[in-house]
C-alpha positions, 0 to 999 in steps of 0.5 A: 612351906608346901603349897601351889606355886603361883608364879610372881607376887604381883598378880592381881585378882578381884577383891570381892565376889558379890554374888557369893558375899550376898547369897553365901555369907549366912551359910559361911557364918553357920559353917564357921560357928559365927564370928566369935570363935574360940581358941582350942588345942589338940595334943598331937605329940604321938603323931609328930614324934612317936616314942621319941618325944624327949629332950630339949628343943633348941632351935628350928631350921630347914636342915635338908633344904626340902622346904620343911622346917626341922627341929634341933633337939638336945639329949643327954646333955651332949647329944644333938638330934635333928628331927627331919620333917616327914610326910608319914607318921611320925612326922618328925624323925631323928635322922641326924645324930651328933655327939660331943665327944669332948665331954662338954654339955651343950648350952645352945644350938644355932643353925646358919650358913657360916661359910656362905656355901648355901648349906646349913651349918650348926654352931654349938656352944658348950660348957664342961660337965658340972661347970658353974654358970659363970664358966666360959662358954666354948663354941664350935661350928659343925660344917654341913655337907650334903645335908649331913653333919660330921663330928670331924668336920668342924671348927673350934673357935679359938676364943671362949665367951662369957655368955651365949653369943648373939648370931647377927650379920655385923658386916652386912654380907648376909653370912652370919657372924658371932658376937659377944664378950670373949676371953681376949677383951672386955669389949664386944668382939665379933667373929666374921663369918666366911673368913672366920676372923676376929675383930673389935665390934663396939666400944661400950663402957658398960659390962654385958648383962648375964644372961643377956637379951641382945637383939639384932633388929630394926628399931627405927623403921628404916629396914636396917637391923640395929643392935640392941644390947642389955648392959649393967652399970657399976651400980648394978642397974640395968641399962639398954643400949640401941646402936643404930645402923647408919650406912652399914655402921653402928653409931654411938648408942642411945641409952635407956637408963631406967628400968620400970619402977619397983622392978627387982628381977628383970627377964629377957627383953623381946621385940614385937609390933605389939600395937600394929603400928609397923614399929617394933616395941620392947616387951619386958617381963619382970618381977617387983619382988625378989621371989617373983610373987608379983609379976608384970609385963612392961612395954616401951616404944623406941624413942619414948623412954617410958615404960607402960604396964600392959599386964600386971594381974596374974590372979585366977580364982583366988590363986596368984601366979608369977614368973619363974625366976630361973629354971635350970634343966639340966645344964640350961639356965632359962631366965624369965622370957616370953615367946611371941607369935600371932596365935589367932592371926588377927595381926597382933602378936600373942605370947606364951609364958611359963608361970608358977603358982606363988602359993604352991608348986604348980608350974604351967604354960599359958597363952597370952592373947593380945586384946584391946585395952580397957584399963587406964594403965595401958591406954597409951598403947591401946592393947594389953594381954589377956591370960587364957587360964583354961585352955584344953590340953595346955593346962594338962601339962604339968611342970612346964619349963618352956613354951614356944610357937611352931607351924607344925603342919606348914599351913601358916597356923602357929601351933605350940610346943611345950617342954616339961620336967618329969621324964626319965633320966632327967630329960625334958618331955616334948609336947606338941599341941595343934592350934584348932582356932575355929575362926578362919583368918588370913596370914602371910608367911615370909622367909628371907634367904641370904641371896648368896646364890640364886639359881647356880648354887654350889653342889646344886643345893636349892637356895631355900631355908638356911636361917638368916638373922636380920631381915625385916618385914612390914606390910600394909593392907585394908582391914574388913572395916576399911581402915589401913592396917600394918604389922612388922616383924624381924627375922631371927633377931635373938639366938641365945638362952632358948630364944626358939625363934622360927626361921620365918615370920607368920604375919596375921591379916585378920578376917579380911581377904583383901590383897596386901597392898604393900609388903616391904622387905629389908636386909642388913647393910654392908658398911658404905652401902648407899643403896636403898636396902629394901624392896617392895612387893604389891598385891600379895595374895592372902594365905600365901608364903613368900620366899624372898631371895635378895640377889644381888644384895646391892640392887633390890630392884632385881630381888626375886620372890617365889609365892606359894599359896596355902589353901585354908579352911575358907576355901572349903567353906567357900566351895560349899557355900558356892555349891549350895547357892548354885543348887538353890538357883538351879532348883528355882530355875527347875521349878520355874521351867516346870511351871512354864512347861505346864502352862505351855501344855495347858495353852496348847490343849486350849488351842487344840480345843478351840480349833476343833469347834471352829472346824465344825 
């Protein structure tokens, strides 16, 4: 998150530099390798983790409030390590260690501020050793104290869950709550953060799907996070329920009853602004046969109730690939899933997915690039996914299990982390791949905090970095061709089954260096709250990070934002081009000055010669 403080986001500046654009643009194109730059990756595992690159990456968050994102890793089934970001190699060091002494196996890790003291706590879910997949899930909250964790300073929840819970902000107080089906009721219940009391959440007639892909995200563009549930009918058919947030209360659901035609196995539903219209879309990876030999990715726009196929061709050089139905490593059940991020910063979200060769045993992670659609099947949405079958270093990782995006160097460019099988003692191996995307594009990086305190925080903890579920971000700007462009994202909308979402959002702007005309941020509402619930900032500088502190919650006009500028390669290229132009102009001026001086000298000699003859 590092950078140079700019002050406020409302500062303006010139959108263009005419002289530089006219004289320096050919040199810029030469330095950038032209507009058609390609994707490339570089394995940097050693410099990031040294000899500690093993375990299961379970979550991300700024545990020690230094504005650097840390990595939460599970080892040996019952041990949690927090790799704190450092400025020296290896850049991530395991500094915090927590072992589950009760003998349980960790299934998920969710950082958050569960008591409202602006310090990061950690919720850990466990199951007993050698337990079956349908065994109840226990949960404990380990309280953060001065950037440390103590096994004896925890609260064991007095109810168990039938699946990993969803972390959301049910009552809109910006303290995370714990949502799920417990052993006390067949209806969803929620543990309210802060006071840690249970209450009924919703009255749904259907059974929750296992493994679920519930989400807490705005689906109707009103900047209030809605609740998306995956349920199962008595006929075993899958049903999706959308509970819209109306004035802080969740209304009766809207149902999406049918799954895509011929689908047999469904994966985890994820959410992304796939076509850049400012609204979140549903993306569903699925298989049309029991063994996932035929796979596809479907899209639905909220309110349309129609599934659109965005990708169904997973063949490459006569080899057919498909989704991995389930992966169990070692106690984690990993369903079919996509991990979303804007890899090339063009404003359209890309994806990472793990595929298996249907005629062999090879299992690899692949990058899916969001590109314009040229097929009839996806023309309704205008975009599709293109599989990068050959991508350096990513193809060399065999037996991949999970792949996700992560901003390793805090520069706004999303890199890749891959987990693979084959390490000693049944641990997963961690691979870090640096994104060397050649064409320099622009971005804005936004993190929305809880706003529970502004400047006067308990124990003088700076209010930076505590993971907060539910905020919603959208921007509008003008692209390089002069057309209006927008994009949106939800912050930490999903938390179960290795969702591995980042505590911030990186929104690509493409290769247009224009200011963002408008950036909107909304937070979950509390029941009965009649305030607007969202705030707007204008003229945001590209390649910057915006840290939004929504304090006080019910008065968006008083929310504050801190803007940090992250220089990109274009700054160096622009400087080189500008220096080149200046040297060229100085050379021309020098030549003209030299020629003019020679002409003056010649004229002086002629004048002196005429004067001599006239005197005679």
